[in-house]
Every structure is written in C-alpha cells, then in structure tokens.
C-alpha positions as CSV (number, residue, x, y, z in Angstrom):
1,M,-11.3,-6.8,27.9
2,D,-13.0,-3.7,29.3
3,Q,-14.8,-2.0,26.5
4,R,-16.0,1.1,28.4
5,A,-15.0,4.5,27.2
6,S,-12.2,5.8,29.4
7,G,-10.3,8.5,27.4
8,S,-11.4,11.4,25.2
9,I,-13.7,10.7,22.3
10,G,-10.8,10.9,19.9
11,E,-8.7,8.6,22.0
12,N,-11.7,6.1,22.2
13,V,-12.2,6.1,18.5
14,R,-8.6,5.3,17.8
15,L,-8.6,2.6,20.5
16,V,-11.7,0.9,19.0
17,L,-10.2,1.1,15.5
18,E,-7.0,-0.5,16.8
19,R,-9.0,-3.3,18.6
20,I,-10.8,-3.9,15.3
21,K,-7.6,-4.1,13.4
22,H,-6.2,-6.6,16.0
23,A,-9.3,-8.8,15.8
24,I,-9.0,-8.8,12.0
25,Q,-5.4,-9.9,12.2
26,K,-6.2,-12.5,14.8
27,S,-8.9,-14.1,12.7
28,G,-6.7,-14.0,9.5
29,R,-9.1,-11.6,7.7
30,Q,-8.2,-8.9,5.1
31,E,-7.2,-5.5,6.5
32,G,-10.0,-3.0,6.1
33,S,-12.7,-5.7,5.9
34,V,-14.7,-4.3,8.9
35,Q,-16.5,-0.9,9.1
36,L,-17.0,1.0,12.3
37,V,-20.4,2.5,12.6
38,A,-20.5,4.9,15.5
39,A,-23.9,4.9,17.3
40,T,-24.4,8.6,18.0
41,K,-27.8,8.6,19.8
42,S,-27.9,11.4,22.3
43,V,-24.4,12.6,21.3
44,G,-23.9,16.3,20.7
45,L,-22.5,17.8,17.6
46,D,-19.2,18.7,19.2
47,G,-18.7,15.1,20.3
48,I,-19.5,13.9,16.9
49,R,-17.1,16.4,15.2
50,E,-14.3,15.1,17.5
51,A,-15.1,11.5,16.5
52,I,-15.0,12.4,12.8
53,G,-11.7,14.2,13.3
54,A,-10.4,10.9,14.8
55,G,-11.3,8.9,11.7
56,L,-15.0,8.0,11.9
57,T,-16.7,7.9,8.5
58,I,-20.1,6.2,9.3
59,L,-22.6,7.4,11.8
60,G,-25.6,5.4,13.0
61,E,-28.7,6.9,14.3
62,N,-31.8,5.3,16.1
63,R,-34.1,8.3,16.2
64,L,-35.2,10.1,13.1
65,Q,-35.9,13.6,14.5
66,E,-32.6,13.7,16.2
67,A,-30.9,12.5,13.0
68,L,-32.5,15.1,10.8
69,L,-30.8,18.0,12.7
70,K,-27.4,16.3,12.7
71,I,-27.5,15.4,9.0
72,E,-28.4,18.9,8.1
73,V,-25.6,20.5,10.2
74,L,-23.0,18.0,9.2
75,R,-23.9,17.8,5.6
76,E,-20.5,19.0,4.5
77,E,-18.6,16.3,6.5
78,P,-17.3,13.3,4.5
79,I,-19.6,10.8,6.3
80,L,-22.2,8.2,5.6
81,W,-25.4,7.8,7.7
82,H,-26.9,4.5,8.7
83,F,-30.4,4.1,10.3
84,I,-29.9,1.5,13.0
85,G,-33.0,1.8,15.1
86,H,-36.5,0.4,14.8
87,L,-38.2,1.9,11.8
88,Q,-41.9,2.5,11.7
89,R,-43.6,2.3,8.4
90,R,-45.1,5.8,8.8
91,K,-41.6,7.3,8.9
92,V,-40.2,5.5,5.9
93,R,-40.9,8.5,3.6
94,S,-38.4,10.6,5.7
95,V,-35.7,7.9,6.0
96,V,-35.4,6.6,2.4
97,G,-32.8,8.5,0.5
98,L,-31.6,10.3,3.6
99,F,-29.7,7.4,4.9
100,D,-27.1,5.5,2.9
101,L,-28.1,2.2,4.6
102,I,-31.1,1.2,6.6
103,Q,-29.9,-1.6,8.9
104,S,-33.1,-2.6,10.7
105,V,-35.6,-4.0,8.0
106,D,-37.6,-6.4,10.2
107,S,-40.5,-7.4,7.9
108,I,-41.5,-7.9,4.3
109,E,-44.2,-5.2,4.8
110,L,-41.5,-2.6,5.8
111,A,-39.4,-3.5,2.9
112,E,-42.3,-3.1,0.5
113,E,-43.0,0.4,1.9
114,I,-39.4,1.2,1.5
115,D,-39.6,0.0,-2.1
116,R,-42.6,2.2,-2.8
117,R,-41.0,5.3,-1.3
118,A,-37.7,4.6,-3.1
119,Q,-39.5,4.3,-6.4
120,D,-41.2,7.7,-5.8
121,S,-37.7,9.2,-5.3
122,E,-36.3,7.3,-8.3
123,L,-33.6,5.6,-6.2
124,I,-32.5,2.2,-4.9
125,Q,-32.4,2.1,-1.1
126,E,-29.8,-0.3,0.4
127,V,-30.9,-2.2,3.5
128,L,-29.9,-5.0,5.9
129,L,-32.4,-7.6,7.2
130,E,-32.7,-7.7,10.9
131,V,-32.7,-11.3,12.3
132,N,-34.2,-12.3,15.6
133,L,-31.9,-15.2,16.3
134,E,-33.6,-16.6,19.4
135,A,-37.2,-15.4,18.8
136,E,-37.1,-13.0,21.6
137,T,-40.4,-11.3,22.2
138,T,-38.7,-8.0,23.0
139,K,-37.0,-7.8,19.6
140,A,-38.3,-7.4,16.1
141,G,-36.8,-9.1,13.1
142,F,-37.1,-12.1,10.8
143,L,-36.8,-15.6,12.4
144,P,-34.0,-17.5,10.8
145,E,-36.5,-20.0,9.3
146,Q,-38.4,-17.1,7.6
147,L,-35.4,-15.7,5.8
148,D,-35.3,-18.0,2.8
149,G,-38.9,-17.2,1.7
150,A,-38.5,-13.6,2.6
151,I,-35.4,-13.1,0.5
152,R,-37.2,-14.7,-2.5
153,R,-39.9,-12.1,-2.1
154,L,-37.6,-9.2,-1.5
155,G,-35.6,-10.1,-4.6
156,A,-38.6,-8.9,-6.7
157,L,-38.5,-5.4,-5.3
158,A,-36.9,-3.1,-7.8
159,H,-36.0,-0.3,-5.6
160,V,-34.6,-2.2,-2.6
161,A,-31.1,-3.7,-2.4
162,V,-30.5,-6.2,0.3
163,K,-26.9,-6.1,1.3
164,G,-26.8,-8.4,4.1
165,L,-28.0,-9.3,7.7
166,M,-28.0,-7.6,11.1
167,A,-28.6,-9.1,14.5
168,I,-28.4,-8.3,18.2
169,P,-27.6,-11.4,20.4
170,P,-29.4,-11.8,23.8
171,A,-27.9,-9.6,26.4
172,T,-25.0,-11.0,28.4
173,S,-22.3,-9.6,30.7
174,D,-19.7,-12.1,29.1
175,P,-18.8,-11.2,25.6
176,E,-17.7,-14.8,24.9
177,L,-21.4,-15.9,25.3
178,A,-22.3,-13.8,22.2
179,R,-19.8,-15.7,20.0
180,P,-22.2,-18.6,19.0
181,Y,-24.8,-16.1,17.9
182,F,-22.4,-14.2,15.7
183,R,-21.2,-17.5,14.2
184,R,-24.8,-18.5,13.7
185,L,-25.6,-15.3,11.7
186,R,-22.5,-15.8,9.6
187,E,-23.4,-19.4,8.8
188,L,-27.0,-18.3,8.1
189,A,-25.8,-15.8,5.5
190,Q,-23.6,-18.5,4.0
191,S,-26.5,-20.9,3.7
192,L,-28.6,-18.2,1.9
193,S,-25.8,-17.1,-0.4
194,Y,-27.2,-19.2,-3.3
195,Q,-29.9,-16.4,-3.5
196,A,-27.3,-13.8,-4.1
197,A,-28.1,-12.2,-7.4
198,G,-29.1,-8.8,-8.7
199,A,-29.9,-6.6,-5.8
200,I,-29.4,-9.4,-3.2
201,S,-25.8,-9.8,-2.0
202,L,-25.8,-10.8,1.6
203,K,-22.2,-9.9,1.9
204,E,-22.6,-7.5,4.9
205,L,-23.0,-8.8,8.5
206,S,-23.7,-6.0,11.0
207,M,-23.2,-7.5,14.4
208,G,-21.3,-6.6,17.6
209,M,-21.6,-3.6,19.8
210,S,-19.4,-1.9,22.5
211,N,-19.2,-5.0,24.8
212,D,-18.5,-7.6,22.2
213,Y,-17.5,-6.0,18.9
214,H,-14.1,-7.7,18.9
215,I,-15.7,-11.1,19.2
216,A,-18.1,-10.2,16.3
217,V,-15.1,-9.3,14.1
218,E,-13.5,-12.6,14.8
219,E,-16.7,-14.4,13.8
220,G,-17.1,-12.5,10.6
221,A,-18.7,-9.1,11.2
222,T,-18.3,-6.6,8.3
223,M,-19.8,-3.8,10.4
224,V,-19.8,-3.2,14.1
225,R,-22.1,-0.7,15.9
226,V,-20.3,1.0,18.7
227,G,-21.5,3.7,21.0
228,T,-20.7,3.5,24.6
229,A,-17.1,2.5,24.1
230,I,-16.6,5.7,22.1
231,F,-18.9,8.2,23.6
232,G,-19.4,6.8,27.2
233,T,-22.8,6.2,28.8
234,R,-25.5,8.5,27.6
235,R,-29.0,9.3,28.7
236,G,-32.0,8.3,26.7
C-alpha cells in the first residue's frame, strides 16, 4: 500500500482516516478506538487549516519554537496539541500545560522535571513513555526491561499522569517488518497493566507513522502519528 501523499491535504486526511477505519474493522476493533495525530512539523498555517477543515482534531509538533506560533494563531480552533519530539529538560517549563499530551518522555529525570513544573502551574500533565524497543543508540527512550521499575517510581509523581507508551520501530522500507515491534509494544503494555492505578493507565499506544500506520492499528495502536501521508515530503 503506497502511503505517500498524492492529493490535496484535505483529500489526504480523508484517505488516511478511511484507511484507519478499514484497519480497525479488519482487526475487529471498536470504531473510533484510534486517534489520528497529524505531525505538522514544517507545515504552514494554511495547510494546517485545510487539514483541520477535513477532520483533524489533534496536531503533533516536534519543535517548541515552531509550535508556539501555531498554537497562538490557531488558539480558537477545536484542536488538541501533542508534543511528539525529543524534549530537553531546559524546555520543560514552556511545554508543560501548553500541550495536552507529551508523547516523548524518555527518562525518569525528564518526568521528574515535568512533575516539578506541573506542580508550579497547579496542573497534572499527561504523558506517554517513549520505549526504545531495540536499544538503538540513535534513539532515546526507556529500554523494555527498565519500564517496570520506572513506572513504579513515576507512580509517585503527583503531577504527572502516565497514559501509555510510545515507540518508533527500526526504519524499514517494508511496513510488514514493523509489525513484530508494534506487537511487542502492545504485549509490553499488557504485561505492565498490573501497575495501572491512580495516574498510571497504560491504555494508550502511540505507534505507527505514514509508512506503516495501518499495520500499527491492526496491532493495537490507539494513536498514529502521520505527517508525510497527509502533507507530503517537507524540508527540515
């Protein structure tokens, strides 16, 4: 299945939503169980507005400075914002409370900093834990064997709510080769579900991007992060 963007942005959004719906039906899952997060890095405001008009409700940004402008200009739009890029601890103050979900918490230290800043703002910040499934040196994230102990510690943070896991499988040109990794993340979340209590839920699985989101949905994704299949190839 060719996942590259080929039509207008609006047409691409509708096509991606239709493919998600088909993957949900194929896997026997409940309709509406998967959220589309549009990765809007380097996308202009007109393109984003067109995508919103076609049905997008969640936007994901990698870069804080770029996101700040977009969030301000689009503040009247009925959308949620997710931070999906690597988050440096020195930028946590600006991210907490601005984004509805931080998808890329990759260390206990980062979570603790988020907790401190969220306490200062008198709010609870929802997050996902990024998992480095293959211990790739080019990627951040918790190793699978670290998660059990990490979740125990994070459960003590009063201003952080862990909603689930996020992962990016090793790069491959064949979407089917990503399937075992998606399955592994789902099984990992299931094995840790005994810790679900209070602010720990682990119900969300953010996995799958433009090339393989349909496979991710079949394997249990509740969120897919799609950019190129909607907006085409972008610079930067």
